[in-house]
N, C-alpha and C positions, 0 to 999 in steps of 0.2 A: 441467410441472407447473404448474397456472393462476399466472398472479401476482396478487398480492395487491391489493383499491383501496386499500392504503395506497401505491402506490407512485408514485401522484402528487407522492406528499408529502414523498419523499427530499431531503434535503441536495444544494443545487442546487451548481453549482462555484464558486471561490474566491471573494472580493468577497462573501458573503451572510454578516451578522451570523447569530450563532446565539444566540436568547436574550440578545442585549444585551451578549454574551461578549465578551473579546478571542479564545477559542478556545475548544474543548471538548477532553477529555485522552481518549483512546483508548488501548487498549496491542496492541501488536502479539504474536500470542501464540509466534512464533520467540522471545521474550523467555524462554518459558518450557520450550523446547524439550528441553532436558538432562532436566526433571523428567519432562515427558510422555515422550520415550525410556526414560527409567529408569523407566517406569511406576508412578511417584509420584503421577502424576495423567491425567486423559485428555480428548478437547477436549470430552467433555459436561459433564466440571466446570470448564471454563474459564471458562462465565460468574459462577458459584460463587464460585470464586479469586479473578476480576477485582474483584469488587464486593465481597468478606469481606473478603481479602487487604491491597487495594490502595484500596479506594473507588472503582474505576473504572468507568466507564457502558459508554463505545464498545467495540468486541468489533473487533480485524482477524485475520481467522479465516487460517490456513494449511494448502491443502489438505492438504498432506503431511502433516498432523497428525492428519486425520481416522480415524475408522475407517469401514468400509464405509458411503455415505450413501446407506441406503436412505430409502427413503419413513417408515419408521416410527422410521429413526434421525434424520429432520430433524424428525420431530414432539416429539421427547423432547427436542432440543436447543430448540427454539424454546418448549416449556414452561417449559426451565430456565431460558433467558432470560429468560422472561414474567414469572418466580417472582423472578428476583435484580435485577428492575429494570434490563438491562443493554438494549443496542442494537448490533444489528450495522451496521458499518461499511462494510468490505471484505472482499472474502475476496482471499490472495495463493496465484496460480494457478503452480506449477513441474511442471514433465516432461508437459504437454500437447503437445509438439512444437515443432521453430523455426519459427517466424512467419517467419522471412525467407531461409528455405531458398529455393538456386536452381530445385527442382524444383517446377514451381507444385503438383503435386499432394501432394508434402508438407506444403507451407503450407498449402495451404487445407485440409487436412486437421487442420492444426494449428490454424488458426484453429475449425475445428466443432468440434472434439477441446472447446475452452474454452465452447460452447453449454450444455454443463449446468451448469458455475460461474455463468453468468449465470443460469439457472434457480435454482439454490439459493439463490444471493445475494438476487433477486429474493423467495423463499420467505421469507428471515433479514432483508429490511428492510433489509441494506445498498443503498448508493448504485454501490458500482461493484468490478469486479475488478481485480485487479493483473496486469497481465502485462509478459512478457519478450520484448524485442528482439533475440534471438538468430538467428546462420545457420545452425547447427547441424551446424559444419563448422570450415573457417578461418577467423579473423575476417577482415573488409575491414580492409585497412589502406590502401591506396592512394587517395587520390579517385574515379577511375573507380570501382574497385571499391564504394566505399562509396555510391555515386551506385546505380550497378545493386543492391546492399542496398537501399536505400531505395523504391526501386521497387518490388522484391518484398515490403518489409513493407508498403507504401502500399497495396498488394494486399487482403492478409489480414488488416491491419488496419480496414481500411474495411470488408470482410467482415462481422467479429465485431462492429463498431460498429454497422452496420444492423441485424445479430439484437437486439444490444442496446439498442436504441433502442424496440422491442415491449414493452420492461418495464422503461423508464425506467433501465437500467444504465449507467455508464459503463465505460468501458476506459481503463483508467491503464495508465502506465509508467512504473516504476521504475529510476535510474538505478543497475543492478544487475551490473557491470561489463561487460568487453571494449567494443565499440563503444559501447554503451549508457549507459556512463558519460561520454561526451562531451556535455556538454551542449548544444553547436552543432549536431552530430549529430540528437540528438534531439528538436530545436526544429524542425529541416527536416523533420523527417517529422509533426510535428505541424502545420504548415504544408501540407502535402502531404497528409494526411487530410481537416482541415480540417473536421471533425464535431462538434457540440456536445456528443456525449457522448465524445469523447476528450480525454485528458490526461494528465498528468503525476505521481508521487508521487514530487516530492524525497526524496530520502535525502540528510540530513547527513555520510554517510559515501559509502562506495562509489565514491570518484572514486578515480584514480589521483596517487601523491605528488607530482608535478609539478603536477598541478591547482589551480589557485585556487579552492576547495571554497567561499569564500564569493559568487565570481563566480559560479559554477556553478550554485549555487544560487537565485543573482536573476535568471540567463538562464532557469532553468526555472519560476517561480514565476507568470508570468503566463497560466500552461497547469496551474498547480496543481489538482487535484480534491482532494486530501490531503496530508499533511505526513508524514514520517518523522524523528521525534528519536531517530537512533542515536546511542548511550554507550556510553561503556566501563570508564569509571571516574570517582570523584566524590572530590572533597576535604572534609574534616570541612565547609567553609562551602559544600558544594553549588556547586566550579565542577567542570565536565567537564576533565577532564587530556590528553585529546587535542585539544578544539578552544573556540572560544568560541561558546560557545552563546547568549551573550545578543547577539551581534553576529548569529548566521544567526538568533535570534528577531526581532529588529528588520527583518532581512532579508524575512522573512515577515511581519511587520504592514505593514509600508511597500507592501507587494503589494496590500494590501488585502484580506488573507484573515483570515477568521474561522472558520474550521469546526474540524475534525477533528486535531488532533497527535498521535498515534500514538507511543509511550515504545515504542523497539526497542533493548531491553539485549543487548548481544554480550562484554561484559566477561569477565574470567578473576579476578582479585584478590575482586571483591565474590560472593557467590551469587549465583543469579537473581533471589531475592526479595529481596536488599538493594541491587540494582541497579536493581529496579524501581520499591523506596522511595526510593531517591534522586534518579532522576527524579522522580518523582512529586511529592515534594517541591520540586524546584526547580521543576516548572511550576504548584505552586500557589504559591509564592512569585510569581511574574512574573506569575498570574494575581490576587495579591491588590495589586501594586504601583501 
């Protein structure tokens, strides 16, 4: 697909102000995965739901929640975004293969499988695709295993980032389970690839129980090109029950980050709509403070 002329104006990496605000609010489509899986809504309706139900502009798509992404489908999605005044932020990509697989052919095929999502992200005006750092088998545990795994990842992510540079699309990794949830390992990969369109998507959840989430987010923020406000439940006075969001958002601010903060609600007590609304009220309050 042709890269739109607007590509050059996409959001840069962390540290750049967005319209003078502390940050901008986006919505991770995964927050609505139960509604989509239940066929109460579709990906094509995501722009309208985000804007009308929650007053949210930024859209963080999930590739697994799309119907077949044909050219006509993308045109319809773009039209729906335009009519609702919503903005593409990123596409979360799963299921395209293990980027750290020990088999070179497998990992490079995984890198190339992501290319279409870079094309789609460019078409929708997004700044990034979110990828995973998985081995596709046994997770590396010992230092020699991790070092080998990182060398495999560096090769495939470098290849993908080079493709993304032509479309001005970032390739970012979320702490998303396994070794990817070790912030020190993820930082090592950032330094190994060392490309301007490679970065992190710090997720406030997705850490092992023994990990200090606050220190982990602090380590990932220098490379952040997005932030995922993972949340599970809120008290009536908008306190998240499993983590100190005020402390986490201060870490984000102290890192000089002023771009999109994506709501990703995964709780059970509140409905998806209630959870998103509570998180939106929390962020609105933080913006007004």
